[in-house]
N, C-alpha and C positions, 0 to 999 in steps of 0.2 A: 431522687434528689439530683439536680443538675449541678455539675461543677464547672467552674471557670479557672484556667491556669493563668497566673500572672507571674511574670519574671522580668528581669533587666538583661539587656545586652550592652556591656560596658564599651564594646568595640563599635557601637553604632550600626551593627548589621541587622538585616532584616531576618525574618524567621528562616531557620535552617532546617535540614533533615531531621535532626533530634527532636526539634520543636513539634514537628508533625507527627512523627512516630511515637512520641511520648504523650501525645494528646489524648489521654483517657478521659476527657471531659468534653463538654459541649463545644467550646472554643478556648482559645488561648489569646493572651494579650502579651505583647513584647514591648517594653518601654526601652528606649536607647538613651543614652547619656546626652545626646544633643536635643533631647525632647520630642522625638518622633514616637508615635504610638502605632503599633501594627496589631490588627486583629486577624486571626487565622483559624481555619478549622480543616479537619481531615475531610478527604473526599470518599468516593465510592469504591476505590481500590487501594489496598494497602501497598506500602513500599518500605524498603529498608532505608535508613537515614543516608547511607553512602550513595544511594542512587541520586538523590537530590544534590548532595554535596558534591559528587563528582561532576554533575552537569554544571554546577556553579564554577567549579575549577576549570572546567573546559572552556567556559566563556571568559574566564580571567586570563586565559593563555594568550600568548602574543598573536596567534593568527586571528583571533576575534577582535583584539584591541579594545575590549570594553573595560570600563572601570569596575570596581567591585560592586557598587550599587547597580549599575547597569547589568551586570552578570547575574546578580540575584533576581532582579526584576525579569529578566529574560527567562531565566530557569523556572522561577515561580509561575509565570504565565504559561509557559509549556506544561507545567504540571497541573495547572487549572484545567487545561484541555485533556491531558492524558489521564490524570488520576481523580479529577472532580474536586480537588482541594479549592478552598477559597482563601483569599488574603486581601487585605486593603489597609492603606495608611489611614488612620483617623486624623482628621484635621480639625 
């Protein structure tokens, strides 16, 4: 049996470290309160939630000057290459 995880992010954030590491299912769906929908799945290398979350925090810091959404996108795209995760906004 394949399972799909569905939950909301009331702060309108993209999938985070906990979403990927708790993904004991084929894929997950995050729905934000502003109506965005994200589909994500784990990759071929496991990682701790703090690893992705600290990368996001790094890109939110002054020296990178990225807004929160840009920081998430940059970190998630790097993890796509490094850990084989997948994520996309469903439009």
